[in-house]
C-alpha positions in Angstrom: 76.9 102.6 128.5 76.2 104.1 125.1 79.0 106.3 123.8 82.5 107.8 124.3 83.0 111.5 124.8 86.3 113.4 124.6 86.2 115.4 127.8 89.8 116.8 127.5 90.9 117.6 124.0 94.4 116.6 122.7 96.4 119.8 122.0 100.0 121.0 121.8 101.6 118.7 119.2 105.3 119.2 118.7 107.3 116.5 117.0 109.3 114.5 119.5 107.3 115.5 122.5 104.2 114.3 124.3 101.0 116.1 123.5 100.9 119.1 126.0 97.2 118.2 126.7 96.7 114.5 126.9 93.1 113.4 126.1 90.6 112.2 128.7 87.8 110.1 127.3 84.6 109.4 129.3 82.1 106.5 128.9 78.6 108.0 128.9 75.0 106.9 128.7 72.6 108.4 126.1 71.9 111.3 128.5 75.5 112.3 128.7 76.1 111.0 132.2 79.4 109.2 133.1 78.9 105.4 133.5 81.2 104.3 136.2 80.2 100.6 136.3 82.4 98.1 134.4 85.5 98.8 132.3 86.0 99.4 128.6 89.2 99.3 126.6 89.4 102.6 124.8 91.7 102.6 121.7 93.3 105.8 120.2 93.7 105.9 116.4 95.5 108.7 114.5 93.6 110.2 111.5 95.2 112.6 109.0 92.8 114.7 106.9 90.0 112.3 107.8 91.9 109.2 106.7 93.3 106.6 109.2 97.1 106.8 109.3 98.5 103.6 107.9 101.4 104.0 110.4 99.2 104.1 113.4 98.4 100.4 113.3 102.1 99.7 113.8 102.1 101.6 117.0 105.0 103.4 118.7 108.6 102.2 118.5 111.1 104.3 120.3 113.4 104.9 123.2 113.3 108.2 125.0 115.8 110.7 123.7 115.5 112.5 127.1 117.0 109.7 129.1 118.7 107.2 126.7 119.9 109.3 123.8 118.2 107.0 121.3 115.2 107.4 119.0 112.9 105.5 116.8 113.8 104.7 113.2 110.1 104.8 112.3 109.8 108.1 110.5 106.0 108.1 110.2 103.0 110.1 111.4 102.2 107.8 114.3 100.9 108.4 117.7 103.7 106.9 119.7 105.3 106.5 123.1 108.5 108.2 124.0 109.3 105.7 126.7 109.7 107.6 130.0 111.6 104.7 131.5 114.1 104.4 128.6 112.9 101.0 127.6 112.5 100.3 123.9 108.9 99.5 123.2 108.8 97.1 120.2 106.3 94.5 121.3 102.6 94.6 120.6 102.0 94.4 124.3 104.0 97.6 124.9 102.2 99.4 122.1 98.8 98.3 123.4 99.7 99.9 126.8 100.0 103.2 125.1 97.3 103.1 122.5 94.7 101.3 124.6 93.6 102.6 128.0 91.0 100.8 130.2 88.3 103.1 131.7 88.3 103.4 135.4 85.0 104.6 136.9 84.0 105.6 133.4 87.2 107.6 132.5 90.2 106.6 130.2 93.1 109.0 130.8 95.8 108.8 128.1 99.2 110.0 129.3 101.9 109.2 126.6 100.5 110.1 123.2 102.7 112.0 120.7 102.6 112.6 116.9 105.9 112.3 115.1 105.3 113.8 111.6 105.1 117.6 111.0 101.9 118.3 109.1 98.4 119.7 109.5 95.0 118.1 109.8 95.6 115.4 112.5 92.8 114.2 114.7 92.5 111.3 117.2 89.6 108.9 117.1 88.7 106.9 120.2 86.8 103.6 120.0 85.6 100.8 122.3 83.6 97.7 121.7 79.8 98.2 121.6 80.1 102.0 122.1 79.8 104.9 119.7 83.2 106.3 118.8 84.3 109.8 119.6 86.9 112.0 117.8 88.9 115.1 118.9 87.1 118.3 117.9 89.7 120.3 116.1 92.4 119.2 113.7 95.9 119.6 115.1 99.0 120.9 113.5 102.3 119.3 114.5 105.2 121.7 114.9 108.8 120.9 114.0 110.8 119.7 117.0 114.4 120.3 118.1 117.3 118.9 116.0 118.6 115.7 117.7 120.1 113.3 115.2 121.8 112.7 111.8 120.3 110.1 109.5 121.2 108.7 106.1 119.4 110.0 103.1 121.8 107.9 101.0 124.0 105.3 102.8 127.5 104.8 101.4 128.1 101.7 99.3 130.7 100.2 97.0 134.2 100.2 98.4 137.2 99.6 96.1 140.7 100.5 97.2 141.7 104.1 96.5 138.5 104.6 94.5 135.6 107.0 95.4 132.6 105.2 96.9 130.1 104.0 94.3 127.3 105.4 96.4 128.3 108.7 98.0 126.8 109.4 101.5 124.2 112.1 102.1 123.2 112.9 105.6 120.1 114.8 106.9 119.5 116.6 110.2 116.3 115.4 111.9 114.1 116.1 114.9 113.0 113.2 117.1 109.9 112.5 114.9 112.0 112.0 111.8 111.4 115.4 110.2 114.2 117.1 108.4 115.3 120.4 109.8 116.4 122.8 107.1 117.2 126.0 109.0 120.0 124.8 111.4 123.6 125.5 110.3 126.4 123.2 111.2 129.3 121.0 110.1 129.1 117.2 109.7 132.3 115.2 110.1 132.9 111.6 109.0 135.5 109.4 110.7 136.8 106.0 109.5 136.4 103.5 112.4 138.7 100.5 112.8 141.2 102.0 110.3 143.8 99.2 110.5 146.4 101.7 109.1 144.1 102.9 106.3 143.0 106.5 105.8 139.8 108.1 104.6 140.7 110.5 101.8 140.8 113.3 100.7 141.1 114.7 104.2 139.6 117.9 103.1 136.4 116.2 102.1 135.7 114.7 105.6 133.9 117.8 106.9 130.8 119.1 105.1 128.5 122.0 105.9 124.8 121.4 106.1 122.9 123.1 103.3 119.1 123.2 103.9 119.4 120.3 106.3 121.6 118.1 104.1 125.3 117.2 104.0 126.6 115.6 100.9 130.0 114.0 100.9 131.9 113.6 97.6 134.9 111.6 96.3 135.5 109.9 99.7 137.7 106.8 99.5 139.8 104.4 101.6 143.4 104.2 100.5 144.1 100.5 101.3 142.2 97.2 101.5 140.8 95.9 104.7 137.9 94.2 106.5 135.3 95.5 108.9 135.5 99.2 108.4 132.6 101.5 109.4 132.0 105.2 108.8 130.8 107.4 111.7 129.0 110.7 110.9 128.8 113.3 113.7 128.0 116.9 114.3 127.4 119.4 117.2 124.5 121.5 115.9 121.7 119.8 118.0 119.6 120.8 121.0 119.0 118.8 124.1 115.7 118.7 126.1 117.0 121.3 128.6 117.3 123.8 125.8 121.1 123.8 125.4 122.1 124.3 121.8 125.1 123.2 119.7 125.4 119.9 121.6 126.5 116.6 119.9 123.8 115.0 117.7 122.9 111.4 117.8 125.4 110.0 115.3 124.8 107.9 112.1 127.0 104.9 111.5 127.3 102.9 108.2 127.1 99.2 108.1 130.4 97.4 108.3 132.2 97.1 105.0 135.2 95.7 103.3 137.6 97.5 101.0 138.9 95.3 98.2 140.9 95.2 95.0 139.1 94.8 91.7 137.4 91.5 90.8 139.9 88.9 89.6 137.9 85.7 89.7 134.6 84.2 90.7 133.7 81.2 92.9 130.6 79.0 93.3 130.5 79.6 97.1 127.2 77.9 97.7 127.0 74.5 95.9 123.8 72.5 95.2 123.8 69.4 97.4 120.5 67.7 96.6 117.3 68.0 94.7 114.1 66.1 94.0 112.5 66.0 90.5 110.7 69.2 89.7 111.6 70.6 93.2 113.8 73.5 94.1 117.5 72.8 94.2 118.9 72.7 97.7 120.6 74.9 98.5 120.2 77.4 95.7 123.6 78.2 94.2 125.5 81.4 94.8 128.4 82.8 92.8 130.7 85.3 94.6 132.9 87.9 92.9 136.3 87.9 94.5 139.5 89.9 94.4 143.0 88.3 94.3 142.9 87.9 98.1 139.5 86.1 97.9 137.6 89.0 99.4 134.0 89.5 98.1 134.0 92.6 95.8 130.9 94.8 96.1 132.0 97.7 94.0 130.9 96.9 90.5 128.7 93.9 91.2 125.4 95.7 90.6 126.4 96.1 86.9 126.9 92.3 86.3 124.4 89.7 85.3 125.3 86.0 85.9 123.7 83.3 83.8 123.4 79.6 84.6 122.8 76.5 82.5 123.3 72.7 82.8 126.7 71.8 81.6 126.3 70.0 78.3 128.7 67.2 79.2 126.5 66.2 82.1 123.1 66.7 80.5 122.8 63.4 78.7 119.0 63.3 79.0 118.5 66.8 77.6 117.0 68.0 80.9 115.7 71.6 81.2 116.9 73.9 84.0 113.8 75.9 85.1 113.6 79.2 87.0 115.2 82.5 86.7 118.4 81.7 84.8 119.8 85.3 84.9 120.3 87.1 88.1 122.0 90.5 89.0 124.8 90.5 91.5 124.3 92.5 94.8 127.2 93.4 97.0 129.4 90.8 95.3 126.9 88.0 95.6 125.0 86.6 92.7 122.2 84.5 94.2 119.8 82.2 92.4 116.5 81.5 94.2 114.2 79.3 92.2 116.2 76.8 90.1 114.9 73.2 89.5 115.6 70.4 87.0 112.9 68.5 85.2 114.6 65.1 84.7 116.2 62.9 87.3 120.0 62.1 87.0 123.0 61.8 89.3 125.9 64.0 88.3 124.5 67.2 86.9 126.9 70.2 86.9 125.9 73.8 86.5 127.8 76.2 84.3 127.9 79.9 85.2 128.9 82.7 82.9 128.7 86.5 82.6 131.0 88.7 80.8 133.6 89.9 81.6 134.0 86.9 83.9 135.2 83.5 82.6 132.9 80.5 82.8 132.6 78.6 86.0 131.5 75.0 86.7 129.8 73.8 89.9 130.6 70.6 91.6 128.5 67.6 90.6 
């Protein structure tokens, strides 16, 4: 055996579908004859404009839209499997079964290759150990697929009672390969799940028309406090694989969130328990921003910086607190990660501060 040869060229690339023509690769001798003896593992690698696709090494990760109604979150130009048996393929073994095909009597027949990203200039290179590689003859263009799902461009964040969200949600309409579809009209609706008596207001802002593939929601808020809310975004402007249009899209759901009152106090939720000299404190301390009902407040935490120092009353040896002594708060949690103390002593206390919050002392 001397080289690989692409006997059937890959063609017909549409985002979210198998290639219409799946490649067949032959193992040949130097005279161009098929070598049937033995078996070679032939690997397919995606190239874009002559450069290997960085995404291709990660392999396919998806579940078939056709039978399961779910898709990959991997929005990349990858050759990937759209699993015909509705099984999520996340393992390296599963990916290898798609990207690597053993030759049988000198032929490797690929059956489940697809390219997700809409673009031009894609080729597929085939390689095997100790054989000259082969590449598809003509660069492929990948066409836009059918609209199937809503995804977040900007996910909602920052929830304070009766106050517009700090990060207002923006949704995009995508095909199965993760490409935004800008020509499909439709209405996107948001619903508050697990409302517990609360309402999503203003009611008139819960339905937004797609404009060039995007739906931007403004001034949404939840009118009362509560725990464990989610936002569900839905629409009926999609197309299924049988060609029916204006069917429900795959929905987008926010992460669970709490709606709180404004910050009223702080608490050292994670206390340092032990430490060795010049070693990281264990565990590293955390300060939480809380409302009057002791719910963690995520609304304005990104604007706060918490500082830490050794409390002077316990620092009798003038020890130095090392590490990053100023940390920003994220979603109501101000977490230190690399603090240590350079002198041994039992009974240190840490003092936390950060306007407009009052000072806070840790336990000893």
